[in-house]
Wavefront OBJ file of the C-alpha trace (Angstrom):
o trace
v 8.347 -20.967 -2.645
v 8.794 -19.527 0.695
v 8.278 -15.858 0.974
v 8.708 -13.024 4.019
v 6.440 -10.177 3.807
v 7.448 -7.508 6.200
v 4.780 -5.125 7.679
v 1.945 -8.522 7.188
v 0.097 -6.973 10.050
v -1.027 -3.893 8.127
v -3.929 -2.878 5.577
v -2.347 -4.198 2.604
v -0.290 -7.381 4.368
v -3.921 -8.510 5.795
v -5.173 -8.804 2.883
v -2.222 -10.296 0.974
v -1.401 -13.174 3.621
v -4.285 -15.240 2.619
v -3.728 -14.864 -1.053
v -0.051 -16.457 -0.378
v -1.375 -18.874 1.648
v -4.130 -19.885 -0.800
v -1.196 -20.139 -3.609
v 0.005 -23.643 -4.137
v 3.266 -22.331 -4.891
v 3.552 -21.080 -1.491
v 5.066 -23.683 1.132
v 5.558 -21.509 3.627
v 5.116 -17.407 4.905
v 7.102 -15.508 7.457
v 5.473 -12.338 8.441
v 7.892 -9.474 9.984
v 6.141 -6.799 12.045
v 6.841 -4.386 14.760
v 3.454 -3.920 15.533
v 3.133 -0.492 15.516
v 0.449 -0.459 12.896
v -0.992 -3.463 13.283
v -1.840 -6.324 15.473
v -1.602 -10.095 15.472
v -5.842 -10.040 15.495
v -5.276 -9.008 11.720
v -3.453 -12.700 11.321
v -6.741 -14.532 12.818
v -8.087 -17.585 11.117
v -4.643 -17.892 8.882
v -3.069 -20.867 10.981
v -0.658 -18.595 12.950
v 1.606 -21.330 14.791
v 1.354 -23.800 11.843
v 5.089 -24.101 11.391
v 4.645 -25.310 8.044
v 2.112 -22.631 6.724
v 2.731 -19.203 8.406
v 5.101 -18.102 10.913
v 4.935 -14.715 12.829
v 8.396 -12.845 14.186
v 8.025 -9.622 16.118
v 10.890 -7.139 14.859
v 11.716 -4.087 13.427
v 13.075 -3.364 9.779
v 15.378 -0.764 11.556
v 17.018 -3.584 13.504
v 19.382 -5.238 10.961
v 19.418 -8.450 13.108
v 15.808 -8.814 12.965
v 15.689 -8.275 9.128
v 18.322 -10.896 8.684
v 16.786 -13.498 11.135
v 13.353 -13.383 9.477
v 14.612 -13.882 5.861
v 16.581 -16.831 6.742
v 15.888 -19.312 3.863
v 13.571 -17.306 1.911
v 13.123 -17.455 -1.765
v 11.030 -13.823 -2.254
v 10.466 -11.338 -0.029
v 7.733 -8.287 -0.371
v 8.510 -5.252 1.455
v 5.380 -3.608 2.823
v 6.954 -2.322 6.339
v 6.553 1.790 6.574
v 5.516 4.874 8.174
v 2.406 5.732 6.139
v 0.188 8.748 5.952
v 1.803 11.149 4.175
v 0.475 14.069 5.493
v 1.634 13.472 8.903
v 5.633 12.862 8.286
v 5.895 16.332 7.952
v 6.154 16.186 11.564
v 8.545 13.377 11.750
v 10.722 13.413 9.254
v 13.975 11.616 10.681
v 11.788 8.656 11.833
v 9.982 8.402 8.610
v 13.601 8.181 6.925
v 14.770 5.764 9.382
v 11.859 3.383 8.635
v 11.047 3.743 5.132
v 14.838 3.956 3.726
v 17.167 3.043 6.016
v 14.854 -0.218 6.709
v 14.779 -0.747 2.971
v 18.574 -0.655 3.478
v 18.336 -3.325 5.788
v 16.192 -5.307 3.862
v 17.971 -5.291 0.465
v 21.180 -5.817 2.542
v 19.954 -8.774 4.052
v 18.426 -10.478 0.888
v 22.383 -10.076 -1.108
v 23.669 -11.786 1.862
v 21.159 -14.756 2.187
v 20.909 -15.152 -1.829
v 16.931 -14.320 -2.104
v 15.704 -14.936 -5.480
v 13.508 -11.509 -5.771
v 12.660 -8.436 -3.409
v 9.451 -6.438 -4.287
v 9.295 -3.196 -2.940
v 6.166 -1.327 -1.835
v 6.576 2.572 -3.329
v 3.826 5.164 -4.023
v 2.232 7.075 -6.480
v 2.565 10.090 -4.111
v 6.201 10.783 -5.154
v 4.634 12.417 -8.414
v 3.740 15.315 -6.432
v 1.637 17.878 -8.084
v 2.285 16.991 -11.731
v 1.147 19.100 -14.322
v 0.221 16.387 -16.539
v -2.777 14.234 -16.628
v -1.254 11.264 -18.048
v 1.761 10.156 -15.707
v 3.744 7.206 -16.748
v 6.933 5.944 -15.187
v 8.933 8.027 -17.517
v 7.728 11.143 -15.408
v 10.554 12.592 -13.201
v 8.943 12.270 -9.389
v 8.351 15.183 -7.519
v 7.763 14.452 -4.089
v 6.318 16.852 -1.740
v 6.535 15.237 1.842
v 8.797 13.208 3.935
v 7.105 9.951 3.018
v 7.415 10.465 -0.947
v 10.988 11.226 -0.184
v 12.051 8.574 1.686
v 10.027 5.749 -1.028
v 12.075 7.713 -3.673
v 15.165 7.477 -2.063
v 14.589 4.018 -1.157
v 13.333 2.697 -5.020
v 16.777 4.077 -5.918
v 18.213 1.911 -3.636
v 16.413 -1.292 -4.402
v 17.510 -0.821 -8.243
v 20.972 0.111 -6.615
v 21.152 -3.586 -4.617
v 19.531 -5.377 -7.522
v 22.805 -4.747 -9.999
v 24.736 -5.327 -6.653
v 23.778 -8.586 -5.396
v 22.023 -10.174 -8.803
v 18.360 -10.930 -7.239
v 15.660 -9.689 -9.293
v 13.372 -6.553 -8.072
v 10.548 -4.401 -8.519
v 9.117 -1.407 -6.939
v 5.272 -1.023 -7.416
v 4.257 2.498 -7.165
v 0.714 1.784 -5.918
v -2.212 3.932 -6.039
v -4.673 5.050 -3.105
v -6.233 2.368 -1.519
v -9.700 1.804 -0.326
v -11.621 -1.219 0.799
v -12.249 -3.323 3.413
v -9.061 -5.715 4.953
v -8.775 -7.057 8.422
v -6.169 -4.072 9.118
v -8.357 -1.383 7.434
v -7.085 2.054 7.645
v -9.619 4.731 8.338
v -7.186 8.046 7.194
v -7.640 7.302 3.315
v -10.213 9.421 1.570
v -12.565 6.407 0.401
v -12.361 4.495 3.772
v -12.517 7.800 6.060
v -15.496 9.574 3.726
v -17.627 5.846 3.986
v -17.160 6.096 7.910
v -18.091 9.837 7.640
v -21.360 9.000 5.700
v -22.472 6.022 7.822
v -21.860 8.179 11.413
v -24.144 11.367 9.542
v -20.945 13.527 9.086
v -20.410 16.160 6.630
v -17.308 15.007 3.855
v -14.826 17.450 3.850
v -12.671 18.267 0.885
v -9.647 20.307 1.144
v -9.215 23.223 -1.541
v -11.614 22.872 -4.533
v -11.449 18.938 -4.600
v -10.009 19.269 -8.113
v -7.050 17.662 -7.247
v -6.468 13.993 -9.007
v -5.626 10.935 -7.615
v -5.615 7.355 -8.492
v -7.250 4.897 -6.492
v -7.303 0.370 -6.274
v -8.863 -1.543 -3.953
v -6.688 -2.833 -0.998
v -7.487 -6.858 -2.343
v -6.228 -5.708 -6.049
v -3.150 -4.306 -4.431
v -2.541 -7.459 -2.473
v -2.693 -9.301 -5.599
v -0.485 -7.380 -7.557
v 1.937 -7.744 -4.803
v 1.542 -11.713 -4.925
v 1.522 -11.587 -8.815
v 5.170 -9.707 -8.555
v 6.499 -11.962 -5.938
v 5.557 -15.307 -7.505
v 6.006 -14.125 -11.370
v 9.488 -12.180 -11.107
v 9.855 -12.574 -15.060
v 6.808 -11.000 -16.014
v 7.521 -7.958 -13.683
v 10.882 -6.874 -15.555
v 11.017 -3.487 -15.199
v 12.135 -1.604 -12.146
v 8.972 -0.096 -11.632
v 5.630 -0.164 -12.347
v 2.462 2.255 -11.530
v -0.281 0.238 -9.864
v -3.628 1.032 -10.324
v -6.207 1.311 -13.645
v -6.383 4.150 -16.058
v -10.506 3.913 -15.354
v -9.677 4.613 -11.525
v -8.295 8.124 -11.482
v -10.894 10.235 -9.834
v -11.017 14.371 -8.691
v -11.130 14.021 -4.500
v -14.675 16.114 -5.291
v -15.782 12.903 -7.315
v -15.091 10.326 -4.419
v -17.052 12.441 -2.169
v -20.304 12.723 -4.870
v -19.871 9.167 -5.205
v -20.147 8.190 -1.544
v -22.815 10.440 -1.238
v -24.872 8.958 -4.205
v -24.431 5.630 -3.225
v -24.900 6.258 0.608
v -26.779 9.179 1.278
v -28.334 11.794 -0.899
v -28.914 14.059 2.077
v -25.169 13.887 2.817
v -23.453 17.152 3.148
v -20.312 17.927 1.045
v -17.979 20.988 2.941
v -15.227 22.487 0.980
v -12.167 23.973 3.249
v -11.049 26.192 0.092
v -8.101 27.881 1.921
v -6.982 24.679 3.233
v -4.297 23.043 0.650
v -5.566 20.119 -0.915
v -2.132 18.248 -0.927
v -0.468 16.090 -4.345
v -2.374 15.779 -7.162
v -1.439 13.181 -9.786
v -3.413 11.846 -12.730
v -1.439 8.163 -13.578
v -1.127 6.064 -16.678
v -1.002 2.070 -16.161
v -0.343 0.894 -19.113
v 2.824 -0.643 -18.506
v 1.256 -2.727 -15.710
v -0.737 -4.489 -18.747
v 2.570 -5.956 -19.682
v 2.397 -8.069 -16.749
v -0.564 -9.953 -16.892
v -2.044 -8.459 -13.951
v -5.386 -6.336 -14.184
v -7.577 -5.035 -11.203
v -10.862 -6.358 -10.628
v -12.906 -4.003 -8.397
v -14.346 -0.946 -8.958
v -14.882 1.976 -6.935
v -18.608 2.473 -6.950
v -19.684 -1.047 -6.315
v -16.571 -1.391 -3.117
v -18.110 1.992 -1.706
v -21.612 -0.092 -0.970
v -19.794 -3.331 0.385
v -17.052 -1.349 2.332
v -20.359 0.344 4.283
v -22.040 -3.360 4.735
v -18.444 -4.398 6.013
v -18.507 -1.391 8.432
v -21.876 -2.145 9.503
v -22.057 -5.665 9.602
v -18.824 -6.194 11.422
v -18.812 -3.062 13.772
v -15.466 -2.072 12.818
v -16.301 1.718 12.657
v -13.396 3.648 14.952
v -15.027 5.178 18.186
v -14.242 8.902 16.742
v -12.952 10.597 13.213
v -9.439 10.836 14.566
v -8.847 7.269 14.391
l 1 2 3 4 5 6 7 8 9 10 11 12 13 14 15 16 17 18 19 20 21 22 23 24 25 26 27 28 29 30 31 32 33 34 35 36 37 38 39 40 41 42 43 44 45 46 47 48 49 50 51 52 53 54 55 56 57 58 59 60 61 62 63 64 65 66 67 68 69 70 71 72 73 74 75 76 77 78 79 80 81 82 83 84 85 86 87 88 89 90 91 92 93 94 95 96 97 98 99 100 101 102 103 104 105 106 107 108 109 110 111 112 113 114 115 116 117 118 119 120 121 122 123 124 125 126 127 128 129 130 131 132 133 134 135 136 137 138 139 140 141 142 143 144 145 146 147 148 149 150 151 152 153 154 155 156 157 158 159 160 161 162 163 164 165 166 167 168 169 170 171 172 173 174 175 176 177 178 179 180 181 182 183 184 185 186 187 188 189 190 191 192 193 194 195 196 197 198 199 200 201 202 203 204 205 206 207 208 209 210 211 212 213 214 215 216 217 218 219 220 221 222 223 224 225 226 227 228 229 230 231 232 233 234 235 236 237 238 239 240 241 242 243 244 245 246 247 248 249 250 251 252 253 254 255 256 257 258 259 260 261 262 263 264 265 266 267 268 269 270 271 272 273 274 275 276 277 278 279 280 281 282 283 284 285 286 287 288 289 290 291 292 293 294 295 296 297 298 299 300 301 302 303 304 305 306 307 308 309 310 311 312 313 314 315 316 317 318 319 320 321 322
């Protein structure tokens, strides 16, 4: 099997590529990335330049020609490339839709033209907004609260339409909030950010009262889910799946308390009660069990492992704005 990964130099992509290359059914992986949110350094040790294993193409999913060139002779596409950081997209709405929606349009159009067999689209549980239910399954109507979520939801619709139009297999993975270490680790995700704050002896800042819910998943589990969906499309027969674990729904306040408990009992937790806490969604993952995929990592253990990784690899950013 030949696989294209868009955004392969990023946080999830840099965890996914080793898993794909270690699978005996994968003959070749092409990475398409414009390096806006990643670096080729994240591919070190993967055999970059070995034509029969891994190929890197610098390109932008907003440019149809870049997408088509990278997708030639591909069986399966894992489309990760996107503008992330949902809160930041309020200030960059047009750019967010250009990348997250129009870029997806280019991906599915090229997949249709080139007879790709399967497209796996990276969506997000963020599109549920502030749902009142504490058991949100895939039948719940999304209520996106930011341009990131809006564009992801519209792109899901386009992927579903393209599946009917072109006849390829396709599914959208509504991913939980990631945490954990990868070569392209992000520090603007709540668990990673709290661990960073703890290791630099800074208070953990909670917006609002900390009661808002989020589902969480380790980045290695997220990567494994994309790989599983790409290599086993018959087991991922639904248009959309929530991806995470029922027991990993946490209130943000609890995340802060776990980091405090595991890393520094004297760590201060501060609450900005006048600040808007953002979306809140407690998600049900029962449909995911039908695929045969199960997340393996737990959050509490991963907090300690993440702290060890940051300490041992000197990977902490120089400021809390990174």
